[in-house]
C-alpha positions as CSV (number, residue, x, y, z in Angstrom):
1,M,-12.7,-18.8,-17.1
2,K,-14.2,-15.9,-19.2
3,P,-15.0,-12.5,-17.6
4,R,-18.2,-12.3,-15.8
5,I,-19.0,-9.3,-17.9
6,D,-19.2,-11.6,-21.0
7,L,-21.9,-14.0,-19.5
8,C,-24.8,-13.6,-22.1
9,T,-24.7,-16.7,-24.4
10,A,-27.3,-19.4,-24.6
11,E,-25.1,-21.6,-22.4
12,D,-24.8,-18.9,-19.9
13,L,-28.6,-18.6,-19.8
14,E,-28.8,-22.4,-19.1
15,D,-26.4,-21.8,-16.1
16,Y,-28.6,-19.0,-14.9
17,I,-31.9,-21.0,-15.0
18,A,-30.1,-23.8,-13.2
19,L,-28.9,-21.3,-10.5
20,C,-32.4,-19.9,-10.1
21,S,-33.8,-23.5,-9.9
22,R,-31.7,-24.1,-6.9
23,H,-33.3,-21.3,-5.0
24,T,-36.9,-21.2,-6.1
25,Q,-39.4,-23.3,-7.9
26,I,-39.3,-22.5,-11.6
27,D,-40.3,-24.4,-14.8
28,P,-37.0,-24.3,-16.6
29,A,-38.5,-24.5,-20.1
30,A,-41.0,-21.7,-19.4
31,A,-38.3,-19.6,-17.8
32,R,-36.0,-20.0,-20.8
33,T,-38.8,-19.0,-23.3
34,L,-39.6,-16.1,-21.3
35,A,-36.1,-14.9,-20.7
36,L,-35.4,-15.1,-24.5
37,A,-38.7,-13.2,-25.3
38,S,-37.7,-10.5,-22.6
39,L,-34.2,-10.3,-24.3
40,R,-35.6,-9.9,-27.8
41,Y,-38.0,-7.2,-26.5
42,A,-35.2,-5.3,-24.8
43,R,-32.5,-5.7,-27.3
44,D,-34.4,-5.9,-30.6
45,G,-37.6,-4.0,-30.0
46,V,-39.8,-6.9,-30.4
47,K,-43.4,-6.0,-29.5
48,A,-44.1,-5.9,-25.8
49,D,-47.4,-7.9,-26.2
50,S,-45.8,-10.7,-28.3
51,P,-47.3,-14.0,-27.2
52,E,-44.0,-15.4,-25.9
53,R,-43.8,-12.4,-23.6
54,E,-47.4,-12.5,-22.3
55,P,-46.5,-13.7,-18.8
56,L,-44.4,-10.7,-18.2
57,A,-46.9,-8.3,-19.7
58,L,-49.5,-9.8,-17.4
59,L,-47.2,-9.2,-14.4
60,E,-46.6,-5.6,-15.6
61,R,-50.4,-5.1,-16.0
62,D,-51.0,-6.5,-12.4
63,W,-48.4,-4.2,-11.0
64,Y,-49.8,-1.0,-12.6
65,A,-53.3,-2.1,-11.3
66,S,-52.0,-2.4,-7.8
67,V,-50.4,1.1,-8.1
68,S,-53.7,2.5,-9.4
69,A,-55.5,1.0,-6.5
70,G,-53.2,2.8,-4.1
71,Q,-51.5,-0.5,-2.9
72,P,-48.4,-1.2,-4.9
73,D,-47.9,-5.0,-4.8
74,Y,-44.1,-5.3,-4.3
75,S,-44.5,-9.1,-4.4
76,V,-43.8,-8.8,-8.2
77,Y,-40.1,-8.9,-7.3
78,A,-40.6,-12.3,-5.7
79,D,-42.5,-13.7,-8.8
80,T,-40.6,-16.2,-10.7
81,R,-41.4,-14.5,-14.0
82,F,-39.4,-11.5,-12.8
83,L,-36.3,-13.6,-12.8
84,S,-36.6,-14.1,-16.4
85,D,-36.9,-10.4,-17.0
86,L,-33.7,-9.9,-14.9
87,W,-31.7,-11.9,-17.5
88,A,-32.6,-9.5,-20.1
89,C,-31.9,-6.5,-17.9
90,W,-28.3,-8.0,-17.3
91,C,-27.6,-8.7,-20.9
92,V,-29.0,-5.6,-22.3
93,Y,-28.7,-2.8,-19.8
94,S,-26.3,-3.2,-16.8
95,R,-23.7,-5.2,-18.7
96,S,-23.6,-2.7,-21.5
97,Y,-23.2,0.2,-19.0
98,L,-20.2,-1.6,-17.4
99,R,-18.7,-2.1,-20.9
100,I,-19.2,1.6,-21.6
101,M,-17.5,2.5,-18.3
102,R,-14.6,0.3,-19.2
103,D,-14.1,1.1,-22.9
104,A,-15.8,4.3,-24.0
105,K,-13.9,7.6,-23.7
106,T,-15.6,10.6,-22.1
107,S,-15.0,14.2,-23.2
108,N,-11.9,14.5,-21.0
109,G,-10.3,11.7,-22.8
110,N,-10.5,9.1,-20.1
111,T,-12.8,6.2,-19.7
112,V,-15.1,6.4,-16.6
113,L,-12.9,3.6,-15.0
114,E,-9.8,5.6,-15.6
115,D,-11.4,8.8,-14.3
116,I,-12.6,7.1,-11.1
117,G,-9.2,5.5,-10.6
118,E,-8.5,3.4,-7.5
119,A,-11.6,2.5,-5.5
120,A,-11.7,1.2,-2.0
121,C,-15.5,0.7,-1.9
122,V,-18.0,0.2,-4.7
123,V,-21.8,-0.2,-4.2
124,D,-24.2,-1.8,-6.6
125,L,-27.7,-0.6,-5.8
126,G,-30.5,-3.2,-6.2
127,C,-28.1,-5.9,-7.3
128,G,-30.6,-8.4,-8.4
129,T,-29.2,-11.9,-8.9
130,G,-25.6,-10.7,-8.5
131,Y,-24.3,-11.0,-12.1
132,T,-23.7,-7.2,-12.3
133,T,-22.1,-7.0,-8.9
134,A,-19.7,-9.9,-9.7
135,A,-18.6,-8.1,-12.9
136,I,-18.1,-4.9,-11.0
137,A,-15.8,-6.8,-8.7
138,E,-13.7,-7.8,-11.7
139,L,-13.5,-4.1,-12.8
140,F,-12.4,-3.1,-9.2
141,P,-10.5,-6.1,-8.0
142,R,-9.1,-4.3,-4.9
143,A,-12.3,-2.8,-3.9
144,D,-14.8,-3.8,-1.1
145,V,-17.8,-4.4,-3.5
146,V,-21.2,-4.3,-1.9
147,G,-24.6,-5.3,-3.4
148,T,-27.9,-4.1,-1.9
149,N,-30.8,-6.4,-2.1
150,I,-34.0,-7.3,-0.4
151,K,-33.3,-9.9,2.3
152,D,-35.4,-13.2,2.6
153,T,-36.0,-13.3,-1.2
154,A,-34.9,-15.6,-4.0
155,Q,-32.9,-12.8,-5.5
156,Y,-30.9,-12.3,-2.4
157,S,-30.3,-16.0,-2.1
158,I,-29.3,-16.3,-5.7
159,A,-26.8,-13.4,-5.4
160,S,-25.4,-14.9,-2.3
161,E,-24.5,-18.1,-4.3
162,V,-23.0,-15.9,-7.1
163,A,-20.9,-14.2,-4.5
164,A,-19.7,-17.4,-3.0
165,S,-19.0,-19.0,-6.4
166,T,-16.8,-16.0,-7.3
167,G,-14.6,-16.4,-4.1
168,G,-16.6,-13.8,-2.1
169,S,-16.0,-11.1,-4.7
170,F,-18.7,-9.0,-3.1
171,R,-20.9,-8.9,0.0
172,L,-24.6,-8.3,0.3
173,V,-26.6,-6.0,2.7
174,G,-30.3,-5.5,2.9
175,D,-30.2,-1.8,3.2
176,I,-27.8,0.9,1.9
177,A,-27.4,2.1,5.6
178,Q,-25.7,-1.2,6.3
179,V,-22.8,-0.6,4.0
180,G,-20.9,0.8,6.8
181,R,-18.3,3.0,4.9
182,Q,-17.9,5.7,2.3
183,A,-18.2,4.6,-1.2
184,D,-15.9,5.7,-4.1
185,L,-18.5,4.7,-6.5
186,V,-22.3,4.0,-6.4
187,F,-23.6,2.2,-9.5
188,A,-27.3,2.1,-10.2
189,S,-28.8,0.6,-13.3
190,E,-32.6,0.8,-13.7
191,Y,-32.9,1.2,-9.9
192,F,-34.3,4.5,-8.7
193,E,-37.4,4.1,-10.8
194,H,-38.5,1.3,-8.4
195,H,-38.8,3.9,-5.6
196,E,-42.0,5.9,-5.6
197,D,-40.1,8.9,-4.1
198,P,-36.7,8.6,-5.9
199,V,-35.4,11.9,-4.7
200,S,-35.9,11.0,-1.1
201,H,-34.1,7.7,-1.7
202,L,-31.2,9.4,-3.4
203,N,-30.8,11.5,-0.3
204,K,-30.7,8.5,1.7
205,V,-28.0,7.0,-0.5
206,L,-25.9,10.1,-0.4
207,D,-26.3,10.4,3.4
208,S,-25.5,6.7,4.0
209,V,-22.3,6.3,1.8
210,A,-21.3,9.8,0.7
211,P,-20.1,8.5,-2.7
212,R,-17.3,10.2,-4.5
213,C,-18.8,9.2,-7.9
214,L,-22.1,7.9,-9.3
215,V,-22.8,6.0,-12.4
216,L,-26.6,6.1,-13.0
217,A,-28.9,4.8,-15.6
218,N,-32.4,6.1,-14.9
219,S,-35.5,5.7,-17.0
220,F,-38.4,7.3,-15.0
221,S,-40.6,7.6,-18.2
222,A,-40.4,4.0,-19.2
223,S,-43.2,1.5,-18.3
224,A,-41.9,-1.5,-16.7
225,I,-42.6,-3.9,-13.8
226,G,-41.9,-1.9,-10.5
227,H,-41.9,1.5,-12.2
228,F,-44.6,4.1,-11.4
229,P,-46.9,6.0,-13.7
230,T,-46.1,9.2,-11.7
231,Y,-43.6,9.7,-8.8
232,R,-43.6,11.6,-5.5
233,D,-41.3,14.3,-4.2
234,G,-42.2,14.5,-0.6
235,T,-45.9,15.1,-0.5
236,E,-46.1,16.4,-4.1
237,R,-47.1,14.1,-7.1
238,V,-44.6,14.7,-10.0
239,A,-44.8,13.8,-13.7
240,N,-42.2,11.3,-14.9
241,K,-40.4,13.7,-17.1
242,L,-40.0,16.2,-14.3
243,T,-38.9,13.4,-11.8
244,G,-35.3,13.1,-13.7
245,R,-35.0,16.9,-13.6
246,R,-35.6,17.1,-9.8
247,F,-33.3,14.0,-9.3
248,N,-30.5,15.8,-11.2
249,T,-31.1,19.1,-9.4
250,T,-30.8,17.3,-6.0
251,L,-27.4,15.9,-7.0
252,R,-26.2,19.3,-8.0
253,K,-27.5,20.8,-4.7
254,R,-25.6,18.0,-2.8
255,G,-22.3,19.1,-4.5
256,Y,-22.1,16.8,-7.5
257,E,-21.5,17.7,-11.1
258,A,-22.3,15.8,-14.3
259,V,-19.3,14.8,-16.4
260,E,-20.0,15.3,-20.1
261,T,-19.5,11.9,-21.6
262,G,-21.0,11.9,-25.0
263,F,-22.5,8.5,-24.4
264,W,-25.5,7.8,-26.6
265,N,-28.8,9.0,-25.0
266,G,-26.8,10.2,-22.0
267,R,-26.6,6.7,-20.5
268,P,-25.0,5.9,-18.2
269,A,-24.8,9.4,-16.6
270,Y,-21.6,9.9,-14.8
271,W,-21.6,12.3,-11.7
272,R,-18.7,13.2,-9.3
273,R,-18.4,15.2,-6.3
274,K,-17.0,18.6,-6.9
């Protein structure tokens, strides 16, 4: 069996669609077309408004309209169109970050995996359909790997099957506070942008699992389903470009330092407790 981190071929997409079909009602042909369109958009820079990607563009438009109306519609995460977008997120983003962690040397001459060393517990925040979490379990085979997800959703159900099909390689919880132990590593790919007050949520994560290290890929300024046009820091409304700065400042105040990696565009960022 090939490593989970390599699952991104056309055959793998068919397996993914079949997996999703077992947990929610989707049109396999439409899901395939949309997943491929989303993949081309994320990987190759194909126009966001291309006809094949229109269903996702409409979902994104509806999301921002709900935010503008002051009532964010979080049901977008339960929309079957979003499952197609998650395929592209896995192939282009989180999978590449895990490969960088495994293969790329940082400024201290180690890979991120080598620098972290032995891990007893690793948490994957917002684990989606579980592909990333299962791959993390392969990178840390002796760790208690935990994925956080929204209970009673198709994503949670799909991730549960992925966990079972990989021999229980990870467990799922509905809230970071339910992890129940300190984490050696928190991994978050395109996650904190989905919280309107990401600094507050970061503090909750740090209070809940007190991670020794964090690997983060934030994109607060990017427009996407579930992201916000501006963010909050407590009662204050904050511009997107300032949100990342406040996020990083909070990490420093909480006793973490950023490791100089030299990774392109600074992604993923690697933080460790001093």
